[in-house]
Residue frames as qw, qx, qy, qz and C-alpha x, y, z in Angstrom:
[[0.562, 0.305, -0.590, 0.494, 21.64, -54.30, -44.11],
 [0.640, -0.699, -0.314, -0.045, 21.42, -54.76, -40.35],
 [0.046, 0.761, -0.440, 0.475, 23.42, -52.76, -37.82],
 [0.635, -0.136, -0.668, 0.362, 25.23, -54.52, -35.00],
 [0.357, -0.790, -0.074, -0.492, 23.95, -53.14, -31.71],
 [0.240, 0.171, -0.718, 0.630, 25.46, -52.66, -28.28],
 [0.529, -0.568, -0.531, -0.339, 22.68, -53.70, -25.91],
 [0.170, 0.133, -0.595, 0.774, 22.21, -52.24, -22.43],
 [0.333, -0.626, -0.703, -0.046, 19.55, -51.97, -19.74],
 [0.033, -0.267, 0.251, -0.930, 18.18, -48.89, -18.04],
 [0.549, -0.074, 0.470, -0.687, 15.86, -49.82, -15.17],
 [0.679, 0.165, 0.696, -0.168, 13.37, -52.26, -16.72],
 [0.633, 0.727, 0.008, -0.266, 13.99, -51.20, -20.32],
 [0.729, -0.122, 0.470, 0.483, 16.39, -52.72, -22.85],
 [0.315, 0.892, -0.060, -0.318, 18.01, -50.46, -25.43],
 [0.813, 0.072, 0.335, 0.470, 20.51, -50.71, -28.25],
 [0.075, 0.864, -0.213, -0.450, 22.96, -48.35, -29.90],
 [0.834, 0.535, -0.104, 0.089, 24.48, -49.00, -33.32],
 [0.812, -0.367, 0.079, 0.448, 28.04, -50.13, -32.60],
 [0.542, 0.380, 0.172, 0.730, 29.43, -47.74, -35.21],
 [0.147, -0.843, -0.097, -0.508, 28.12, -44.84, -33.03],
 [0.732, -0.677, 0.051, 0.044, 30.05, -46.07, -29.96],
 [0.327, 0.776, -0.498, 0.209, 33.70, -45.02, -29.65],
 [0.346, 0.214, -0.831, 0.379, 34.34, -46.90, -26.40],
 [0.682, -0.597, -0.345, -0.245, 32.76, -48.24, -23.23],
 [0.256, 0.470, -0.534, 0.654, 34.37, -46.90, -20.07],
 [0.463, -0.450, -0.679, 0.351, 34.09, -47.57, -16.36],
 [0.182, -0.930, -0.199, -0.252, 32.58, -44.69, -14.43],
 [0.562, 0.119, -0.342, 0.744, 35.44, -42.55, -13.13],
 [0.190, -0.459, -0.438, 0.749, 35.39, -39.58, -10.79],
 [0.138, 0.723, 0.535, 0.415, 32.53, -37.31, -11.84],
 [0.188, -0.095, -0.196, 0.958, 33.01, -33.56, -11.39],
 [0.078, 0.719, 0.671, -0.163, 29.69, -32.00, -10.48],
 [0.146, 0.222, 0.214, 0.940, 28.57, -28.79, -12.18],
 [0.125, 0.396, 0.579, -0.702, 26.09, -26.51, -10.39],
 [0.425, 0.495, 0.128, -0.747, 22.72, -25.55, -11.89],
 [0.198, 0.183, -0.826, -0.496, 22.56, -28.46, -14.36],
 [0.765, -0.139, -0.253, -0.575, 19.42, -30.52, -15.05],
 [0.743, -0.402, 0.462, -0.272, 18.93, -33.47, -12.65],
 [0.966, 0.224, 0.124, 0.028, 19.80, -36.01, -15.36],
 [0.522, 0.704, -0.333, 0.349, 23.20, -34.34, -15.94],
 [0.832, -0.470, -0.183, 0.230, 25.52, -35.88, -13.36],
 [0.311, -0.827, 0.273, 0.379, 28.55, -33.80, -14.31],
 [0.605, 0.708, -0.357, -0.071, 31.65, -34.28, -16.42],
 [0.857, -0.342, 0.301, 0.240, 34.59, -36.71, -16.55],
 [0.158, 0.782, -0.524, -0.299, 38.02, -36.50, -18.13],
 [0.922, 0.086, 0.372, 0.059, 38.61, -39.46, -20.45],
 [0.731, 0.103, 0.312, 0.598, 42.05, -39.47, -22.08],
 [0.255, -0.181, 0.089, 0.945, 42.20, -35.67, -22.01],
 [0.187, -0.362, -0.511, -0.757, 38.67, -35.11, -23.30],
 [0.259, 0.066, 0.545, -0.795, 35.94, -33.60, -21.12],
 [0.274, -0.226, -0.835, -0.419, 32.80, -35.75, -21.48],
 [0.508, -0.277, 0.179, -0.795, 29.33, -34.98, -20.05],
 [0.091, -0.053, -0.983, 0.151, 27.82, -37.76, -17.92],
 [0.543, -0.152, -0.149, -0.812, 24.06, -38.25, -18.29],
 [0.321, 0.006, 0.876, -0.361, 21.97, -40.49, -16.03],
 [0.287, -0.064, -0.703, -0.647, 19.80, -42.23, -18.65],
 [0.234, -0.422, -0.858, 0.174, 17.55, -43.64, -15.92],
 [0.034, -0.553, -0.359, 0.751, 16.74, -40.12, -14.79],
 [0.136, 0.280, -0.389, -0.867, 16.44, -38.77, -18.34],
 [0.326, -0.084, -0.795, -0.505, 14.16, -41.55, -19.63],
 [0.494, -0.435, -0.749, -0.074, 12.23, -42.61, -16.53],
 [0.243, -0.732, 0.112, -0.627, 12.66, -39.71, -14.09],
 [0.878, -0.478, -0.036, 0.006, 14.31, -42.13, -11.61],
 [0.017, -0.839, 0.540, -0.057, 17.78, -41.42, -10.25],
 [0.919, 0.148, -0.351, 0.104, 20.33, -44.19, -10.66],
 [0.639, -0.718, 0.245, 0.131, 22.74, -45.07, -7.87],
 [0.466, 0.741, -0.483, 0.032, 26.30, -44.70, -9.10],
 [0.850, -0.385, 0.359, 0.022, 28.17, -47.94, -8.41],
 [0.263, -0.574, 0.659, 0.409, 31.46, -49.38, -9.66],
 [0.513, 0.164, 0.815, 0.215, 29.73, -51.79, -12.05],
 [0.428, 0.815, 0.279, -0.272, 28.16, -49.01, -14.13],
 [0.539, -0.019, 0.446, 0.714, 29.67, -48.17, -17.49],
 [0.272, 0.762, 0.119, -0.576, 29.31, -45.26, -19.86],
 [0.693, 0.437, 0.450, 0.356, 29.20, -45.16, -23.62],
 [0.116, -0.632, 0.194, 0.742, 31.27, -42.63, -25.54]]
């Protein structure tokens, strides 16, 4: 049986997550920075009362920081 995937790009790579592992896709909201975190950890956001960590996958996978722009989305 095949899983349905949510496809996304990080830099020049294409990736997929099984859709049953994704709760929602959200626009990037105001990120609260946390001191002394790894470079790939951008901070946290509050989504519907839940505190969610924000990870820069470009930095985590390719060691290249991603510019945060309004068109970016995050998977929960």
